[in-house]
PDB file of N, H, CA, C and O in Angstrom:
ATOM      1  N   UNK A   1       4.006  34.612  17.643  1.00  0.00           N
ATOM      2  CA  UNK A   1       2.610  33.825  17.665  1.00  0.00           C
ATOM      3  C   UNK A   1       2.783  32.938  18.778  1.00  0.00           C
ATOM      4  O   UNK A   1       3.876  32.458  19.075  1.00  0.00           O
ATOM      5  N   UNK A   2       1.652  32.701  19.433  1.00  0.00           N
ATOM      6  H   UNK A   2       0.763  33.091  19.192  1.00  0.00           H
ATOM      7  CA  UNK A   2       2.176  31.593  20.572  1.00  0.00           C
ATOM      8  C   UNK A   2       1.609  30.197  20.131  1.00  0.00           C
ATOM      9  O   UNK A   2       1.129  29.900  19.037  1.00  0.00           O
ATOM     10  N   UNK A   3       1.756  29.516  21.094  1.00  0.00           N
ATOM     11  H   UNK A   3       2.146  29.758  21.982  1.00  0.00           H
ATOM     12  CA  UNK A   3       1.508  28.019  20.544  1.00  0.00           C
ATOM     13  C   UNK A   3       0.151  27.617  20.080  1.00  0.00           C
ATOM     14  O   UNK A   3      -0.155  26.872  19.148  1.00  0.00           O
ATOM     15  N   UNK A   4      -0.632  28.293  20.960  1.00  0.00           N
ATOM     16  H   UNK A   4      -0.384  28.898  21.717  1.00  0.00           H
ATOM     17  CA  UNK A   4      -2.107  27.885  20.526  1.00  0.00           C
ATOM     18  C   UNK A   4      -2.739  28.581  19.487  1.00  0.00           C
ATOM     19  O   UNK A   4      -3.860  28.242  19.110  1.00  0.00           O
ATOM     20  N   UNK A   5      -2.066  29.626  18.930  1.00  0.00           N
ATOM     21  H   UNK A   5      -1.155  29.902  19.236  1.00  0.00           H
ATOM     22  CA  UNK A   5      -2.533  30.189  17.782  1.00  0.00           C
ATOM     23  C   UNK A   5      -1.862  29.494  16.538  1.00  0.00           C
ATOM     24  O   UNK A   5      -2.493  29.306  15.498  1.00  0.00           O
ATOM     25  N   UNK A   6      -0.555  29.126  16.702  1.00  0.00           N
ATOM     26  H   UNK A   6      -0.042  29.279  17.547  1.00  0.00           H
ATOM     27  CA  UNK A   6       0.033  28.171  16.052  1.00  0.00           C
ATOM     28  C   UNK A   6      -0.535  26.894  15.515  1.00  0.00           C
ATOM     29  O   UNK A   6      -0.431  26.541  14.340  1.00  0.00           O
ATOM     30  N   UNK A   7      -1.190  26.179  16.533  1.00  0.00           N
ATOM     31  H   UNK A   7      -1.275  26.465  17.487  1.00  0.00           H
ATOM     32  CA  UNK A   7      -2.090  24.964  16.333  1.00  0.00           C
ATOM     33  C   UNK A   7      -3.329  25.411  15.708  1.00  0.00           C
ATOM     34  O   UNK A   7      -3.754  24.699  14.799  1.00  0.00           O
ATOM     35  N   UNK A   8      -3.997  26.467  16.026  1.00  0.00           N
ATOM     36  H   UNK A   8      -3.652  27.045  16.765  1.00  0.00           H
ATOM     37  CA  UNK A   8      -5.096  26.818  15.385  1.00  0.00           C
ATOM     38  C   UNK A   8      -4.873  27.150  14.139  1.00  0.00           C
ATOM     39  O   UNK A   8      -5.775  26.719  13.420  1.00  0.00           O
ATOM     40  N   UNK A   9      -3.965  27.802  13.496  1.00  0.00           N
ATOM     41  H   UNK A   9      -3.233  28.152  14.080  1.00  0.00           H
ATOM     42  CA  UNK A   9      -3.334  27.627  11.938  1.00  0.00           C
ATOM     43  C   UNK A   9      -3.199  26.512  11.346  1.00  0.00           C
ATOM     44  O   UNK A   9      -3.771  26.206  10.300  1.00  0.00           O
ATOM     45  N   UNK A  10      -2.353  25.751  12.035  1.00  0.00           N
ATOM     46  H   UNK A  10      -1.888  25.999  12.885  1.00  0.00           H
ATOM     47  CA  UNK A  10      -2.355  24.669  11.499  1.00  0.00           C
ATOM     48  C   UNK A  10      -3.474  23.497  11.532  1.00  0.00           C
ATOM     49  O   UNK A  10      -3.556  22.664  10.629  1.00  0.00           O
ATOM     50  N   UNK A  11      -4.221  23.512  12.520  1.00  0.00           N
ATOM     51  H   UNK A  11      -4.155  24.189  13.253  1.00  0.00           H
ATOM     52  CA  UNK A  11      -5.379  22.594  12.227  1.00  0.00           C
ATOM     53  C   UNK A  11      -6.358  23.238  11.377  1.00  0.00           C
ATOM     54  O   UNK A  11      -7.312  22.550  11.013  1.00  0.00           O
ATOM     55  N   UNK A  12      -6.288  24.330  11.037  1.00  0.00           N
ATOM     56  H   UNK A  12      -5.514  24.888  11.333  1.00  0.00           H
ATOM     57  CA  UNK A  12      -7.252  25.024   9.691  1.00  0.00           C
ATOM     58  C   UNK A  12      -6.398  24.827   8.376  1.00  0.00           C
ATOM     59  O   UNK A  12      -7.008  24.843   7.306  1.00  0.00           O
ATOM     60  N   UNK A  13      -5.377  24.690   8.378  1.00  0.00           N
ATOM     61  H   UNK A  13      -4.882  24.678   9.247  1.00  0.00           H
ATOM     62  CA  UNK A  13      -4.365  23.889   7.042  1.00  0.00           C
ATOM     63  C   UNK A  13      -5.064  22.766   6.461  1.00  0.00           C
ATOM     64  O   UNK A  13      -6.158  22.301   6.783  1.00  0.00           O
ATOM     65  N   UNK A  14      -4.328  22.433   5.629  1.00  0.00           N
ATOM     66  H   UNK A  14      -3.440  22.811   5.368  1.00  0.00           H
ATOM     67  CA  UNK A  14      -4.590  21.228   4.796  1.00  0.00           C
ATOM     68  C   UNK A  14      -3.789  19.924   5.459  1.00  0.00           C
ATOM     69  O   UNK A  14      -3.293  19.039   4.761  1.00  0.00           O
ATOM     70  N   UNK A  15      -3.739  19.944   6.994  1.00  0.00           N
ATOM     71  H   UNK A  15      -4.142  20.662   7.561  1.00  0.00           H
ATOM     72  CA  UNK A  15      -2.939  18.794   7.331  1.00  0.00           C
ATOM     73  C   UNK A  15      -3.827  17.668   7.369  1.00  0.00           C
ATOM     74  O   UNK A  15      -3.411  16.546   7.080  1.00  0.00           O
ATOM     75  N   UNK A  16      -5.202  17.909   7.753  1.00  0.00           N
ATOM     76  H   UNK A  16      -5.540  18.820   7.988  1.00  0.00           H
ATOM     77  CA  UNK A  16      -6.088  16.512   7.615  1.00  0.00           C
ATOM     78  C   UNK A  16      -6.555  15.998   6.271  1.00  0.00           C
ATOM     79  O   UNK A  16      -7.101  14.910   6.094  1.00  0.00           O
ATOM     80  N   UNK A  17      -6.296  16.850   5.395  1.00  0.00           N
ATOM     81  H   UNK A  17      -5.853  17.735   5.539  1.00  0.00           H
ATOM     82  CA  UNK A  17      -6.372  16.549   3.800  1.00  0.00           C
ATOM     83  C   UNK A  17      -5.289  15.611   3.439  1.00  0.00           C
ATOM     84  O   UNK A  17      -5.524  14.471   3.037  1.00  0.00           O
ATOM     85  N   UNK A  18      -4.080  16.107   3.589  1.00  0.00           N
ATOM     86  H   UNK A  18      -3.890  17.032   3.916  1.00  0.00           H
ATOM     87  CA  UNK A  18      -2.677  15.480   3.296  1.00  0.00           C
ATOM     88  C   UNK A  18      -2.792  14.221   4.009  1.00  0.00           C
ATOM     89  O   UNK A  18      -2.669  13.180   3.364  1.00  0.00           O
ATOM     90  N   UNK A  19      -3.018  14.182   5.290  1.00  0.00           N
ATOM     91  H   UNK A  19      -3.119  15.028   5.814  1.00  0.00           H
ATOM     92  CA  UNK A  19      -3.059  12.832   5.895  1.00  0.00           C
ATOM     93  C   UNK A  19      -4.032  11.809   5.240  1.00  0.00           C
ATOM     94  O   UNK A  19      -3.767  10.616   5.086  1.00  0.00           O
ATOM     95  N   UNK A  20      -4.993  12.317   4.936  1.00  0.00           N
ATOM     96  H   UNK A  20      -5.208  13.286   5.061  1.00  0.00           H
ATOM     97  CA  UNK A  20      -6.176  11.429   4.476  1.00  0.00           C
ATOM     98  C   UNK A  20      -5.818  10.862   3.086  1.00  0.00           C
ATOM     99  O   UNK A  20      -6.193   9.745   2.729  1.00  0.00           O
ATOM    100  N   UNK A  21      -5.093  11.662   2.339  1.00  0.00           N
ATOM    101  H   UNK A  21      -4.787  12.569   2.630  1.00  0.00           H
ATOM    102  CA  UNK A  21      -4.574  11.258   1.083  1.00  0.00           C
ATOM    103  C   UNK A  21      -3.289  10.436   1.045  1.00  0.00           C
ATOM    104  O   UNK A  21      -3.204   9.477   0.278  1.00  0.00           O
ATOM    105  N   UNK A  22      -2.467  10.725   1.708  1.00  0.00           N
ATOM    106  H   UNK A  22      -2.536  11.504   2.331  1.00  0.00           H
ATOM    107  CA  UNK A  22      -1.388   9.587   2.181  1.00  0.00           C
ATOM    108  C   UNK A  22      -1.966   8.136   2.906  1.00  0.00           C
ATOM    109  O   UNK A  22      -1.670   7.009   2.508  1.00  0.00           O
ATOM    110  N   UNK A  23      -2.648   8.373   3.787  1.00  0.00           N
ATOM    111  H   UNK A  23      -2.888   9.288   4.111  1.00  0.00           H
ATOM    112  CA  UNK A  23      -3.265   7.174   4.044  1.00  0.00           C
ATOM    113  C   UNK A  23      -3.917   6.303   3.203  1.00  0.00           C
ATOM    114  O   UNK A  23      -3.697   5.092   3.229  1.00  0.00           O
ATOM    115  N   UNK A  24      -4.772   6.873   2.392  1.00  0.00           N
ATOM    116  H   UNK A  24      -4.950   7.857   2.370  1.00  0.00           H
ATOM    117  CA  UNK A  24      -5.474   6.349   1.254  1.00  0.00           C
ATOM    118  C   UNK A  24      -4.467   5.791   0.161  1.00  0.00           C
ATOM    119  O   UNK A  24      -4.900   4.814  -0.450  1.00  0.00           O
ATOM    120  N   UNK A  25      -3.473   6.139  -0.120  1.00  0.00           N
ATOM    121  H   UNK A  25      -3.121   6.933   0.376  1.00  0.00           H
ATOM    122  CA  UNK A  25      -2.324   5.735  -1.066  1.00  0.00           C
ATOM    123  C   UNK A  25      -1.713   4.496  -0.266  1.00  0.00           C
ATOM    124  O   UNK A  25      -1.422   3.437  -0.824  1.00  0.00           O
ATOM    125  N   UNK A  26      -1.571   4.702   0.902  1.00  0.00           N
ATOM    126  H   UNK A  26      -1.807   5.561   1.355  1.00  0.00           H
ATOM    127  CA  UNK A  26      -0.829   3.528   1.921  1.00  0.00           C
ATOM    128  C   UNK A  26      -1.888   2.326   1.526  1.00  0.00           C
ATOM    129  O   UNK A  26      -1.567   1.326   0.884  1.00  0.00           O
ATOM    130  N   UNK A  27      -3.197   2.606   2.024  1.00  0.00           N
ATOM    131  H   UNK A  27      -3.457   3.419   2.545  1.00  0.00           H
ATOM    132  CA  UNK A  27      -4.192   1.641   2.006  1.00  0.00           C
ATOM    133  C   UNK A  27      -4.389   0.841   0.372  1.00  0.00           C
ATOM    134  O   UNK A  27      -4.528  -0.370   0.200  1.00  0.00           O
ATOM    135  N   UNK A  28      -4.358   1.739  -0.536  1.00  0.00           N
ATOM    136  H   UNK A  28      -4.245   2.723  -0.396  1.00  0.00           H
ATOM    137  CA  UNK A  28      -4.328   1.220  -2.092  1.00  0.00           C
ATOM    138  C   UNK A  28      -3.291   0.384  -2.234  1.00  0.00           C
ATOM    139  O   UNK A  28      -3.458  -0.688  -2.815  1.00  0.00           O
ATOM    140  N   UNK A  29      -2.151   0.722  -1.761  1.00  0.00           N
ATOM    141  H   UNK A  29      -2.015   1.593  -1.289  1.00  0.00           H
ATOM    142  CA  UNK A  29      -0.769   0.165  -2.202  1.00  0.00           C
ATOM    143  C   UNK A  29      -0.725  -1.139  -1.189  1.00  0.00           C
ATOM    144  O   UNK A  29       0.175  -1.942  -1.433  1.00  0.00           O
ATOM    145  N   UNK A  30      -1.458  -1.389  -0.257  1.00  0.00           N
ATOM    146  H   UNK A  30      -2.189  -0.736  -0.059  1.00  0.00           H
ATOM    147  CA  UNK A  30      -1.355  -2.544   0.433  1.00  0.00           C
ATOM    148  C   UNK A  30      -2.382  -3.750  -0.319  1.00  0.00           C
ATOM    149  O   UNK A  30      -2.466  -4.918   0.058  1.00  0.00           O
ATOM    150  N   UNK A  31      -2.997  -3.239  -1.275  1.00  0.00           N
ATOM    151  H   UNK A  31      -2.928  -2.290  -1.582  1.00  0.00           H
ATOM    152  CA  UNK A  31      -3.602  -4.291  -1.781  1.00  0.00           C
ATOM    153  C   UNK A  31      -2.656  -5.151  -2.934  1.00  0.00           C
ATOM    154  O   UNK A  31      -3.083  -6.060  -3.646  1.00  0.00           O
ATOM    155  N   UNK A  32      -1.597  -4.743  -2.922  1.00  0.00           N
ATOM    156  H   UNK A  32      -1.250  -4.005  -2.344  1.00  0.00           H
ATOM    157  CA  UNK A  32      -0.449  -5.524  -3.804  1.00  0.00           C
ATOM    158  C   UNK A  32       0.244  -6.509  -2.747  1.00  0.00           C
ATOM    159  O   UNK A  32       0.525  -6.111  -1.616  1.00  0.00           O
ATOM    160  N   UNK A  33       0.436  -7.474  -3.064  1.00  0.00           N
ATOM    161  H   UNK A  33       0.208  -7.797  -3.982  1.00  0.00           H
ATOM    162  CA  UNK A  33       1.280  -8.379  -1.969  1.00  0.00           C
ATOM    163  C   UNK A  33       2.691  -8.008  -1.789  1.00  0.00           C
ATOM    164  O   UNK A  33       3.249  -7.979  -0.692  1.00  0.00           O
ATOM    165  N   UNK A  34       3.261  -7.717  -2.951  1.00  0.00           N
ATOM    166  H   UNK A  34       2.808  -7.740  -3.842  1.00  0.00           H
ATOM    167  CA  UNK A  34       4.819  -7.437  -2.728  1.00  0.00           C
ATOM    168  C   UNK A  34       5.261  -6.164  -1.921  1.00  0.00           C
ATOM    169  O   UNK A  34       6.265  -5.988  -1.231  1.00  0.00           O
ATOM    170  N   UNK A  35       3.962  -5.130  -2.283  1.00  0.00           N
ATOM    171  H   UNK A  35       3.146  -5.273  -2.844  1.00  0.00           H
ATOM    172  CA  UNK A  35       4.311  -3.761  -1.384  1.00  0.00           C
ATOM    173  C   UNK A  35       4.011  -4.401   0.032  1.00  0.00           C
ATOM    174  O   UNK A  35       4.858  -4.356   0.924  1.00  0.00           O
ATOM    175  N   UNK A  36       2.721  -5.023   0.216  1.00  0.00           N
ATOM    176  H   UNK A  36       2.032  -5.059  -0.508  1.00  0.00           H
ATOM    177  CA  UNK A  36       2.176  -4.948   1.538  1.00  0.00           C
ATOM    178  C   UNK A  36       3.133  -5.601   2.501  1.00  0.00           C
ATOM    179  O   UNK A  36       3.118  -5.259   3.683  1.00  0.00           O
ATOM    180  N   UNK A  37       4.075  -6.642   2.003  1.00  0.00           N
ATOM    181  H   UNK A  37       4.088  -6.919   1.042  1.00  0.00           H
ATOM    182  CA  UNK A  37       5.093  -7.365   2.791  1.00  0.00           C
ATOM    183  C   UNK A  37       6.276  -6.402   2.971  1.00  0.00           C
ATOM    184  O   UNK A  37       7.236  -6.819   3.619  1.00  0.00           O
ATOM    185  N   UNK A  38       6.305  -5.323   2.532  1.00  0.00           N
ATOM    186  H   UNK A  38       5.526  -4.985   2.005  1.00  0.00           H
ATOM    187  CA  UNK A  38       7.727  -4.627   2.778  1.00  0.00           C
ATOM    188  C   UNK A  38       7.601  -3.914   4.011  1.00  0.00           C
ATOM    189  O   UNK A  38       6.508  -3.631   4.503  1.00  0.00           O
ATOM    190  N   UNK A  39       8.994  -3.542   4.647  1.00  0.00           N
ATOM    191  H   UNK A  39       9.881  -3.772   4.248  1.00  0.00           H
ATOM    192  CA  UNK A  39       9.140  -2.910   5.990  1.00  0.00           C
ATOM    193  C   UNK A  39       8.665  -1.754   5.656  1.00  0.00           C
ATOM    194  O   UNK A  39       7.791  -1.440   6.464  1.00  0.00           O
ATOM    195  N   UNK A  40       8.826  -0.929   4.817  1.00  0.00           N
ATOM    196  H   UNK A  40       9.536  -1.184   4.161  1.00  0.00           H
ATOM    197  CA  UNK A  40       8.259   0.415   4.588  1.00  0.00           C
ATOM    198  C   UNK A  40       6.866   0.567   4.443  1.00  0.00           C
ATOM    199  O   UNK A  40       6.324   1.591   4.859  1.00  0.00           O
ATOM    200  N   UNK A  41       6.151  -0.435   3.841  1.00  0.00           N
ATOM    201  H   UNK A  41       6.592  -1.267   3.504  1.00  0.00           H
ATOM    202  CA  UNK A  41       4.799  -0.444   3.859  1.00  0.00           C
ATOM    203  C   UNK A  41       4.012  -0.470   5.045  1.00  0.00           C
ATOM    204  O   UNK A  41       2.967   0.155   5.226  1.00  0.00           O
ATOM    205  N   UNK A  42       4.776  -1.494   6.108  1.00  0.00           N
ATOM    206  H   UNK A  42       5.625  -2.002   5.961  1.00  0.00           H
ATOM    207  CA  UNK A  42       4.252  -1.562   7.270  1.00  0.00           C
ATOM    208  C   UNK A  42       4.838  -0.294   8.276  1.00  0.00           C
ATOM    209  O   UNK A  42       4.247   0.002   9.315  1.00  0.00           O
ATOM    210  N   UNK A  43       5.799   0.247   7.925  1.00  0.00           N
ATOM    211  H   UNK A  43       6.279   0.006   7.081  1.00  0.00           H
ATOM    212  CA  UNK A  43       5.830   1.516   8.974  1.00  0.00           C
ATOM    213  C   UNK A  43       4.880   2.515   8.412  1.00  0.00           C
ATOM    214  O   UNK A  43       4.205   3.085   9.269  1.00  0.00           O
ATOM    215  N   UNK A  44       4.660   2.871   7.145  1.00  0.00           N
ATOM    216  H   UNK A  44       5.207   2.407   6.449  1.00  0.00           H
ATOM    217  CA  UNK A  44       3.646   3.764   6.810  1.00  0.00           C
ATOM    218  C   UNK A  44       2.443   3.507   7.282  1.00  0.00           C
ATOM    219  O   UNK A  44       1.825   4.451   7.773  1.00  0.00           O
ATOM    220  N   UNK A  45       1.863   2.256   7.250  1.00  0.00           N
ATOM    221  H   UNK A  45       2.366   1.489   6.852  1.00  0.00           H
ATOM    222  CA  UNK A  45       0.571   1.990   7.684  1.00  0.00           C
ATOM    223  C   UNK A  45       0.499   1.961   9.184  1.00  0.00           C
ATOM    224  O   UNK A  45      -0.616   2.240   9.621  1.00  0.00           O
ATOM    225  N   UNK A  46       1.520   1.660  10.168  1.00  0.00           N
ATOM    226  H   UNK A  46       2.426   1.433   9.812  1.00  0.00           H
ATOM    227  CA  UNK A  46       1.574   1.995  11.498  1.00  0.00           C
ATOM    228  C   UNK A  46       1.502   3.417  11.752  1.00  0.00           C
ATOM    229  O   UNK A  46       0.916   3.749  12.782  1.00  0.00           O
ATOM    230  N   UNK A  47       2.109   4.551  10.822  1.00  0.00           N
ATOM    231  H   UNK A  47       2.586   4.281   9.985  1.00  0.00           H
ATOM    232  CA  UNK A  47       2.000   5.796  11.160  1.00  0.00           C
ATOM    233  C   UNK A  47       0.800   6.259  10.661  1.00  0.00           C
ATOM    234  O   UNK A  47       0.464   7.326  11.173  1.00  0.00           O
ATOM    235  N   UNK A  48       0.002   5.795   9.791  1.00  0.00           N
ATOM    236  H   UNK A  48       0.276   4.928   9.374  1.00  0.00           H
ATOM    237  CA  UNK A  48      -1.172   6.207   9.451  1.00  0.00           C
ATOM    238  C   UNK A  48      -2.252   6.092  10.380  1.00  0.00           C
ATOM    239  O   UNK A  48      -3.169   6.872  10.637  1.00  0.00           O
ATOM    240  N   UNK A  49      -1.893   4.706  10.939  1.00  0.00           N
ATOM    241  H   UNK A  49      -1.148   4.073  10.730  1.00  0.00           H
ATOM    242  CA  UNK A  49      -3.106   4.071  12.001  1.00  0.00           C
ATOM    243  C   UNK A  49      -2.816   4.943  13.242  1.00  0.00           C
ATOM    244  O   UNK A  49      -3.772   5.363  13.895  1.00  0.00           O
ATOM    245  N   UNK A  50      -1.701   5.203  13.559  1.00  0.00           N
ATOM    246  H   UNK A  50      -0.925   4.862  13.029  1.00  0.00           H
ATOM    247  CA  UNK A  50      -1.453   6.033  14.879  1.00  0.00           C
ATOM    248  C   UNK A  50      -1.663   7.599  14.695  1.00  0.00           C
ATOM    249  O   UNK A  50      -1.652   8.222  15.757  1.00  0.00           O
ATOM    250  N   UNK A  51      -1.826   8.244  13.700  1.00  0.00           N
ATOM    251  H   UNK A  51      -1.835   7.738  12.837  1.00  0.00           H
ATOM    252  CA  UNK A  51      -1.902   9.656  13.715  1.00  0.00           C
ATOM    253  C   UNK A  51      -3.024  10.123  13.951  1.00  0.00           C
ATOM    254  O   UNK A  51      -3.048  11.311  14.274  1.00  0.00           O
ATOM    255  N   UNK A  52      -4.171   9.463  13.884  1.00  0.00           N
ATOM    256  H   UNK A  52      -4.152   8.499  13.622  1.00  0.00           H
ATOM    257  CA  UNK A  52      -5.271   9.970  14.344  1.00  0.00           C
ATOM    258  C   UNK A  52      -5.391   9.981  16.039  1.00  0.00           C
ATOM    259  O   UNK A  52      -5.815  10.969  16.639  1.00  0.00           O
ATOM    260  N   UNK A  53      -5.020   8.916  16.624  1.00  0.00           N
ATOM    261  H   UNK A  53      -4.676   8.113  16.137  1.00  0.00           H
ATOM    262  CA  UNK A  53      -5.066   8.892  18.080  1.00  0.00           C
ATOM    263  C   UNK A  53      -4.187   9.881  18.587  1.00  0.00           C
ATOM    264  O   UNK A  53      -4.577  10.630  19.483  1.00  0.00           O
ATOM    265  N   UNK A  54      -2.912   9.982  18.062  1.00  0.00           N
ATOM    266  H   UNK A  54      -2.595   9.374  17.334  1.00  0.00           H
ATOM    267  CA  UNK A  54      -2.012  10.994  18.401  1.00  0.00           C
ATOM    268  C   UNK A  54      -2.467  12.310  18.120  1.00  0.00           C
ATOM    269  O   UNK A  54      -2.388  13.123  19.040  1.00  0.00           O
ATOM    270  N   UNK A  55      -2.912  12.663  17.066  1.00  0.00           N
ATOM    271  H   UNK A  55      -2.976  12.002  16.318  1.00  0.00           H
ATOM    272  CA  UNK A  55      -3.792  13.888  17.029  1.00  0.00           C
ATOM    273  C   UNK A  55      -4.722  14.267  18.289  1.00  0.00           C
ATOM    274  O   UNK A  55      -4.592  15.267  18.995  1.00  0.00           O
ATOM    275  N   UNK A  56      -5.746  13.188  18.424  1.00  0.00           N
ATOM    276  H   UNK A  56      -5.851  12.375  17.850  1.00  0.00           H
ATOM    277  CA  UNK A  56      -6.744  13.375  19.379  1.00  0.00           C
ATOM    278  C   UNK A  56      -6.188  13.865  20.400  1.00  0.00           C
ATOM    279  O   UNK A  56      -6.460  15.013  20.752  1.00  0.00           O
ATOM    280  N   UNK A  57      -5.159  12.971  21.184  1.00  0.00           N
ATOM    281  H   UNK A  57      -4.939  12.038  20.898  1.00  0.00           H
ATOM    282  CA  UNK A  57      -4.351  13.265  22.496  1.00  0.00           C
ATOM    283  C   UNK A  57      -3.822  14.451  22.500  1.00  0.00           C
ATOM    284  O   UNK A  57      -4.078  15.092  23.518  1.00  0.00           O
ATOM    285  N   UNK A  58      -3.000  15.114  21.515  1.00  0.00           N
ATOM    286  H   UNK A  58      -2.791  14.593  20.687  1.00  0.00           H
ATOM    287  CA  UNK A  58      -2.561  16.379  21.612  1.00  0.00           C
ATOM    288  C   UNK A  58      -3.402  17.376  21.614  1.00  0.00           C
ATOM    289  O   UNK A  58      -3.121  18.390  22.254  1.00  0.00           O
ATOM    290  N   UNK A  59      -4.559  17.279  20.919  1.00  0.00           N
ATOM    291  H   UNK A  59      -4.788  16.455  20.399  1.00  0.00           H
ATOM    292  CA  UNK A  59      -5.481  18.193  20.796  1.00  0.00           C
ATOM    293  C   UNK A  59      -6.233  18.161  22.125  1.00  0.00           C
ATOM    294  O   UNK A  59      -6.651  19.252  22.513  1.00  0.00           O
ATOM    295  N   UNK A  60      -6.490  17.021  22.936  1.00  0.00           N
ATOM    296  H   UNK A  60      -6.150  16.135  22.620  1.00  0.00           H
ATOM    297  CA  UNK A  60      -7.144  17.136  24.048  1.00  0.00           C
ATOM    298  C   UNK A  60      -6.231  17.882  25.238  1.00  0.00           C
ATOM    299  O   UNK A  60      -6.666  18.593  26.144  1.00  0.00           O
ATOM    300  N   UNK A  61      -4.835  17.511  24.974  1.00  0.00           N
ATOM    301  H   UNK A  61      -4.482  16.933  24.238  1.00  0.00           H
ATOM    302  CA  UNK A  61      -3.967  18.151  26.005  1.00  0.00           C
ATOM    303  C   UNK A  61      -4.209  19.609  25.669  1.00  0.00           C
ATOM    304  O   UNK A  61      -4.611  20.209  26.666  1.00  0.00           O
ATOM    305  N   UNK A  62      -4.112  20.272  24.741  1.00  0.00           N
ATOM    306  H   UNK A  62      -3.786  19.785  23.931  1.00  0.00           H
ATOM    307  CA  UNK A  62      -4.125  21.730  24.368  1.00  0.00           C
ATOM    308  C   UNK A  62      -5.554  22.346  24.651  1.00  0.00           C
ATOM    309  O   UNK A  62      -5.756  23.489  25.062  1.00  0.00           O
ATOM    310  N   UNK A  63      -6.355  21.547  24.406  1.00  0.00           N
ATOM    311  H   UNK A  63      -6.191  20.618  24.072  1.00  0.00           H
ATOM    312  CA  UNK A  63      -7.920  22.207  24.647  1.00  0.00           C
ATOM    313  C   UNK A  63      -8.092  22.346  26.208  1.00  0.00           C
ATOM    314  O   UNK A  63      -8.735  23.293  26.661  1.00  0.00           O
ATOM    315  N   UNK A  64      -7.559  21.470  26.970  1.00  0.00           N
ATOM    316  H   UNK A  64      -7.037  20.701  26.603  1.00  0.00           H
ATOM    317  CA  UNK A  64      -7.606  21.346  28.515  1.00  0.00           C
ATOM    318  C   UNK A  64      -6.854  22.262  29.081  1.00  0.00           C
ATOM    319  O   UNK A  64      -7.034  22.469  30.281  1.00  0.00           O
ATOM    320  N   UNK A  65      -5.967  22.928  28.451  1.00  0.00           N
ATOM    321  H   UNK A  65      -5.821  22.760  27.476  1.00  0.00           H
ATOM    322  CA  UNK A  65      -5.119  24.079  29.207  1.00  0.00           C
ATOM    323  C   UNK A  65      -5.766  25.160  29.730  1.00  0.00           C
ATOM    324  O   UNK A  65      -6.617  25.673  29.004  1.00  0.00           O
ATOM    325  N   UNK A  66      -5.554  25.694  30.937  1.00  0.00           N
ATOM    326  H   UNK A  66      -4.862  25.277  31.527  1.00  0.00           H
ATOM    327  CA  UNK A  66      -6.006  26.979  31.343  1.00  0.00           C
ATOM    328  C   UNK A  66      -5.800  28.103  30.491  1.00  0.00           C
ATOM    329  O   UNK A  66      -4.642  28.251  30.101  1.00  0.00           O
ATOM    330  N   UNK A  67      -6.678  28.955  30.098  1.00  0.00           N
ATOM    331  H   UNK A  67      -7.619  28.834  30.415  1.00  0.00           H
ATOM    332  CA  UNK A  67      -6.263  30.250  29.191  1.00  0.00           C
ATOM    333  C   UNK A  67      -5.246  31.069  30.005  1.00  0.00           C
ATOM    334  O   UNK A  67      -5.111  31.245  31.216  1.00  0.00           O
ATOM    335  N   UNK A  68      -4.572  31.514  28.911  1.00  0.00           N
ATOM    336  H   UNK A  68      -4.682  31.371  27.928  1.00  0.00           H
ATOM    337  CA  UNK A  68      -3.394  32.320  29.474  1.00  0.00           C
ATOM    338  C   UNK A  68      -3.583  33.777  29.930  1.00  0.00           C
ATOM    339  O   UNK A  68      -2.629  34.411  30.380  1.00  0.00           O
TER     340      UNK A  68
END
């Protein structure tokens, strides 16, 4: 399977649903001050926030490649 086919299967999988659920739980856990001030929560919140722009950049790159 080539990379384009792999990425098509990956995009059709539950990647975005799992990402949304993880980000939801990170956001809900941020309501508690003890959790919000922990280093792990800050790292997870940063990763949740950066996942969407990263997916956009990767998708734009592969969408603009010339056909094989």
